[in-house]
N, C-alpha and C positions, 0 to 999 in steps of 0.2 A: 414625350418631350420634357415635360415637367420633372419626371422622375430622373431623367438623364442629367438635367440642369442641377438638381440637387446633389446627385452623385458626384457631378463635376466640382461643384463648390466644396463638397466634403473632401474630395482629393486634394484639391488646391490647399484646403486649410491643413490637411495632415501633411504635406509637404513642406508648406510653410513652418510648421510646428517643429518638424523634424530638422529643418534647416537652422532654426532659431537655437535648437539644442547644441548643433555642431558648431555654430558660431560662438555660442557660450563657452563650451568646452575648449575651443581653440584659444580663446582669450585666457582661460583658466590655465591652460597647459603652458602658455607663454609668460605667466605672471602679471597679465594686464587686469589686475583684480578689480579695478574700479569698472572697466567696461563689462567684465564678466558678471560682477555684482548687479549691473542695471538689467542685463539679460535674464539672469537667474531669478530675480525679483519678479520680472513679468511671468516667467514660467511658473513660478511658485504660486503667484496669485491665480493663475489659470487652473492650476492643479495642486492646491495646498495639501493634499493628503500624501503627495509624493515626497517622502522623506529625503530622497538624494538631491533634490534641488534645494531644500532647506540646508541640508548638511554643506553642500557647496557654497551656498549663499553665506553661512555663518563663516565658513573658512575664508570667504574673500573679505569680509569686514573685520575678521580678526587680523589678517595681513594688512589691512588698511589702519589697524589699531583704533577701529570704532567698536570697542567692547560693548558699550551701552547699547548700539543697535543690534549687535548679535544677541545680547542678553534678552532684549524687548522681543526680537523675532522667536527666540526659543519658548519663553514664557507664555506668548500669545498662542503659540502652536500647541503647548500642552494644555491650555484652557479648552481649545477646540477638539483635540484629540489625547485624552489623558491616558489612553492605553499605550501610546507610544513612549514608554518609560525610558527608553535608551536616551532620550534627550535630557534626562536628568544629569548623565555623563556630560554632555556638551555645557549645561550650566556649570557644573563643577569645574570643568577644563576652562571655561571662560575666567573664572575666579582665579584658577591657577596662573594664568598669563597674567593677571594683575596682581600676582604675588600675595594673593590672599588664600593661603594654603588651609587655614582653618575652614572657611566657607566651602572651598573645593572638596575637601575630604567629607564634609557634612553630606554633599550631593552625591559623591561616589557611594557612600555608605547607604544613601537613600535608595539608589538604584539597586544596589546589592540586596538590599532589604526586600525590595519589590520582587526581584528575581527569586528569593527564597520563598516568597509566597506563590509565585507562579514560574517554575523553571522553564516553561514553554518560551520564555523570553531570553534564553540563554544565548542564542545566537546573535540576536539584535544588540544585547548588552555587551556581550563579548567582544563583538566587532566594532562597537562605538569606543570601547576602551582601547582596543587595539589600534584603530584608526587615529587615535590620539596619542599612540605610543606609551599608554598606561600599561605597561605589560604585565606588572604583577597583579593589577586589578582584573585584567583580561583573563589571566590563568584562573584567578579566584572564581570569576563568573563561569568560565567553560566547566571548571570542576564541580561547582554547585550543579549546574545543569546535567553533568554526567552522573553525578552521585544519585540525582533524583531519577534519572533515567539511564541506566548503564547501556542501553541499546542505541542511545543517541549518537551521532557522529559528529564528534568535534575533534577528533585525533589529528586531523590535517591543520586545523586551526592551532591546537596546542603544540604541535610540532613545529609550526612557522614561529610562534612565539619563542619556543626554546631556541630555535636557530638564531634569532634576532638576539637573544641574550647571550648567545655563544655556549649554550648548554648542550653540546652535541649529543652526549650519551641520552640525555632526557628526550631530545628530538628524536633520535632513533628509537628510542622505546616507544614514543607516542605513535610513531609510524607503525611499529610492530604490533602494538596493541589493536590497531584497526585490522591488520592482517589476522591476528588471533581471533578477532571477532568473525571475519569471513575472509577466507584465503582467496576469493575473486579480486580482492584489492592489490594482490602482490605485484602485478604488473604496473598498476598505477603508482604505488608506493615507491617502487625501483626507479621510475622516472625521477621522483623528488630526490631520492638519495643519491642517483647518479651525478649530481652536482658536486657531491662531496668525494666520491670515490675515484681514485686514480689508478694509473697503471703500477704505481710504487707501492708494494707490500708493507714498506716502512712508513708509509704516509699515515700520520696520527689518526685521521679519520677512518682509514682502512682498518687500522688496528682496533679502533673503538667498536665499529661495525661488526667486524668479525667476532670479537668478544661478546657482544650484545647477543647476535644470532646464536652462537654456541650455547650461551646460558639458556635461552629459550629451547633449543634443541634438547638440552639435558632434562628439561622440566617437562617438555610436551613434544613428541616427536611428529609435528605437522610436517607434510611434504613441503610447505612453503619454506621452511628454515633450510632444507637441504637445496632446494632451488635456488634461494637467495645466495646460500654460500658457493654454490656452482657459478652463479652470475659473478659473484665478486672474484672468484678465482680466474675466471675468463677475462675480466677487465684488467687483472694482475698478470695475465698471460702465464698463469700456472694451470695448464690445461690438464695434466694428469691428476691434480688435485680436484678439478671441476668433474673429470670423469668419475672419480671416486664416489663424489656426491650423487651423480645421475645414476651409477650402478646401484648405490645403496636404495635410491628411490624406487628403482624398478624392482629390486629384489623384495622390497617391502610392500610394493603394490603394482604388479605387473600390468594392470589395466591402464596405468599411466602411459604404456607404450615406450618405444625405444627412441622416440624423436629426441629427447634430450641429449642421449648418448651420441646419436648421429650428428647433432648440431656441434658438439664438442669435438667430434672427430673431423668434421668439416673445417672448423675454425683451426684446430690443432694442423691440419695439413697446410691450410693457407699460410700458416706462420711457421712451417717448417719443423714441427714437432712431430717427426714421423713415429717415434716411439708411441706417443700417445695415440696418433691416428691408427696404428696397428692394434692397439689394446682395445680401442673403441669399436673398430669395425669386426674385429674377430669375435668381441662380445656378441654384436648384433648377428653375426652368422651362426653362433652357438645357440641363440636364444630365439630368434625369429623364424616365424613359419611363412612371412611374406615373401613370395619370390621377387618382387620388386626391391625390396629392402636388401635381400640377400644379393642380388645382382649388383646393386649400387655398392654394397659394402666390400664385394670381392673385386669390384673395380678400383675402389680407394686402397685397398690392400695392395693391388698390383701397382698403383701409382706410387705408393710408399716404397715398394720394392725397387721401381725405376730410379727413384731418387736416392736409394741407399746402396744400389748394387751396380758394379761396373759389368756384370755378366749379362750381356745383351742376348746370347742364346737362351740363358735361363728365363729372361723376360719374355722371349719371343714363345718360349715353351708354355708359359703361364698363360699368355694370350690364347694359344691354341687349346689349352685345358678349359678356358672359359667358353669358347666357341664350341668345344666338344659337349659341355654340359648344358648350355643355353641355346646354342645354335645361333645362326646369322639371321635375324628377322627384326621385326619392328621394336621388339622389347629389349633388344641389345644394341640400339643405335649408339649410345654412349661408348659402349665397348669398342664398336667399330671405328667411331671417330678417334678413340684413342690409339687404336691399333694403326690407323692410317698416319697419325702425327708421328708415332714411334717409328713407323718404316721410313718417313722422310727425314726427320730430324735426328734419329739415332742411328738408323741403319743405312741412311743415304740412299733409300730406294723410293724416292718421290713418286716415281710413275706407278708403282704398286699401290701406294697410298691413295693417289688421285682415283685409280681404277676403282678401288673399294668404295670411296666415297661417291662417286658417280653411280654405282650399283645401289647403294642405300637409298638413292633418290627414287628408285622404282618400287619401294614399299609404300605401303598406304599409310601415309604421314599427314599430320596437320601442318599448317604454315609455320608454326614455331619451330617444330622439330626440322622442317626443311631448311628453315632460316639458320639453325645452328650448324647443320651439314654444309650449307652453302658458304657460311663464314669460314669454316674448316678448310673446305675445298679452295676457297680463294686464297687462304694462307699457303697451302700447298702449292697452287699455281705460282704465287709470288715466290716462294722458295725455289720453284723450277723456272723462274725468269719469264714466266708467262702473264705479264702485267695486265694487258688489256683483257684477256679471258677472266682473269681474276676480279677486275673491276666490273665486268658484267655481272657476275655472281654477287658481289658486294651491293652493287646498285639495285639489283633484284629484291634483295632482303630489305633495303632502305625503302623501297618504293611499296612493298607488299605489307610491311609491318610498321607502318608509319607511327611515330611516337613512342614505340616499344623500345625497351632496352636494346634488344637485338638490332633494331633499325639504327640506334645511335652508335652501337658497336661497329656495325657495317659502315656508318658514315666515317667513323675514326679510320677504319681499315682502307677507305677511299683515300682519305688524307695522307695515311702513312705511305700507301702505294704510290701516290703522286709525289711524295717527298723523296722516295727512293728513286723514282724516275727523274728527279730533278725539276718537277712542275711545282715550284715553291708557292706561286701565286694561288693555284687551285687548291693546293693543301691548306693554305691559310684561309681561303674562303670556307671550307668545310670546317676546320678548327675554331673559327670565330663562332659558329653555331654551338660546336660542342662544349665550349667553356661553360655554358649554361646547363649542361646536361644534368639529368636528375640523378644519374649514376655518378657517385663520387669519383670512382675509380677512373671512368671515362673522361670526366671533367678534369681531373688532375693530369691524365696522360695527354689530353688535348692542350692543356695549359703549357706542360713542359715541352711538348714538340713545338708549339707555336713560339715559345720563347727561344728555342734553339735557332729556328728559322729567322725570327726577327732580330734577335740579338747579334746574328752574324750576317746580316744583310746590308747593314747601315753604311759601312765604310767599304764596301765590296760590291760595287755595282754589277759586276759579272758573276758574282757569287761563287767564284772558282774555290775558295776554300770550302764553302758550304756544300757545293757539289761533290768534292772529295770526300768530305765527312759522310755525306748521305751515302755514297757508294760503300764506304768502309762499313757504315752501320747495316747496309743490306748484305754485305759479304759476311758479317757477323751472324746476322739473322740465318743465312744460309749455310752456317756452320763451316764456311770456308775462312777458317780463323787465320791461317797464315797469310793469306791474300788481305784479310782485313788489317792484320798488323803492318804489312808492308805498305799498305795504302796510307794508313795513318802515320807511318814513319815518313813516307814522302811529304805528306801534308805539314807534319811539324818541321821538316826541313825547309819547304818552300814557303811557309807562311808563319815564321817565327815572329812571335809578338802580336799574332792576330788575336782577335776576340775569341776564336774558336779553340785556342791552344788548350784551355783548361778541360774543355769537353773532349778533345782529341786524346790528351793524355789519360784522362779517366776511362775513355772507351777502350783505348789500348791496354790499359791495366786490367779492366774486366776481361778482355779477350785473352791476355797472358794467364789469368786465372783459369779460364776454360781449358786452357792448354796445359795446366799445372806447372806453368813457369812462375812460381811464386816469387822468387827474388826479382825478377824482371818486372812483375806487377808492382812490388813494394818500390821499386826505383821510380816507377811512373808516379805513384801517389807521393812519395817524398819530394819529387821534382815540381808537382802541381803546388804543394804546399809552400815550397821555397820560393815559387814565382810570386804568389800573393796569398799571404796567410789569412786574408779577409775575403777570399773568393767563396762563392756560394756552394762549391763543392768540397771545401776544405773538410768540413765535419765528416763527409762521406768518406773522404780519402783516409782520414784517421780512424774511421770505424773499420775500413777495409784492411788497413795495416794491422789493427787489433786482431781482426779475424784470421788473417794470414799468420800473424805471430803465434795465435793459438794452434792452428793446424800444424806449425812447425814446432810446437812444444816449447816455444819461447815465451814462457809465463810472465817473466818480469818485464819483457817488452811489451806484451799485450796488455798488462796492467798500466804501464806507462801511457800507452795510446787510450786507453779507455778513460784513464784520468785527465788526459788532455781534453776529451769531450765534456766530462763532468764539470771541469773548472772554467774552461775558456769557451765552451760552446753550449751553455745551459738550455738554449732554445732549440737545440738540434732534435730532430725526430728520433735520433739514436740515444738520446740522453737516459731514459729510463732503462733500457737494454744495457747501455754501457755501465751505469751503476750497478746494475743487478750482477752483471758478469765480473765487474771490478771486485765486488764484495765476495762473490764466490772464490775468486783467485786468491783473495786476502784471507780467506778461511772463515768468513763470518757464517753463522748459523742463520739461514733464510727461511727456516721452516716456520 
């Protein structure tokens, strides 16, 4: 009982101490320095070896302009703990705040002199200089420590200081010095550098980073340099150039594997760079001995073929060739899913696609593979108009794979199917949860669909326009394009001036594009812009107009539309792509 009582009292004491620290920090953060100082004084007296309490206490007194108290605290502390020589910096800075530069410099130099005697104090002194924004002294301190021990790791601190000073090339070099010491730091360093690199290859930081890495590559062919260049080209959406770096890496050291090439291929496919996709996956097929890699690569080559060819018979033959080579079994599930989608969405043979997917569920599969199949099967059932059966499959995935991305995707499919059916209330219930999805794509899709429903329900209690739009949306999903166009035409006639008018015009424009009716699509986009040039879809409309103009070889018109995005819609998600394409059309050298 006595031991328990002692333990209980210690626990209460620890909790109280922790709470005291939090209260002090809250006051400190809010600028209530007098209250913070009182608590930090108490904390410091209980544990006066803790330099953090003293540092915060000094800062509070300085903010209250009680420099004498701050000075007294530091000097007394140094008497007790003479090895904490970083506090010479605090004394110096205290003098600097009182405009006594000569005294300040004498203490800064005293700290530097102590550091030269014992470089192990490099971090403590450098950090103290940095904390007080004495950047030149901080650089000097870290460099002294590094000179004494080149293996010491102060590169991130140096890079941070150079960044504060705006010396970006020096900052990049400090980061790369660390990678040169040990390549395992590459991914860590890229997280820091990512704050400076953009999609725009003409951004000055991109140019400096590229030049800095290339200089290193010419002197020392570390794998990390190629990997960093590949990473940068991916940020800039220059996927073929990223592939060249990954290919060079593999040829220099094939033990690194083909993962980098595959990653570039997948990203290129996602962003519709099918030429690079084909190069990447052909390279894997030619160099890999792993059957899984080869199957995946041949499937993506087929995907690229589907996107770039209108010859459906040829695509069908390619699928049959894959089945002849690898069979229909648990290892070719992805091919079978892709073939079922092709049969439904391209060949209008949804029943055959549904039959294939039902058969795949008989293989020995884990729940995640079954989940992927059931989501695809649900899509085909929606395509076939069998909503309730589709909802059963989506709900099974949602229940059995809780919290997994597949379950979140299934929940979105439930919402989307409910929306198609006109059950907007249930759709919104699902979408409300999905807005917080860990998947950015699902979250964005949920927000977009939720806004369509909410924005077009306010002044239409019967939701007649929204029901008509959802029906057209479903028809477009089912590739019943002319019926979708006719439904939208009727909606636009019956609900002129309704909030849904912009979405209807844009959806009809997209459907016209699917039907290769580009002039009609352009008319829709122009009409949308004329109704309200501040509408949320206007930059999308200008981008579609530019892309159509490119297809029709109307290059001056395309330049005009891209330029409109550049100058009038600078926050658009199409901004970087529009600028890149505008410069290409203008004849700029973007290499």
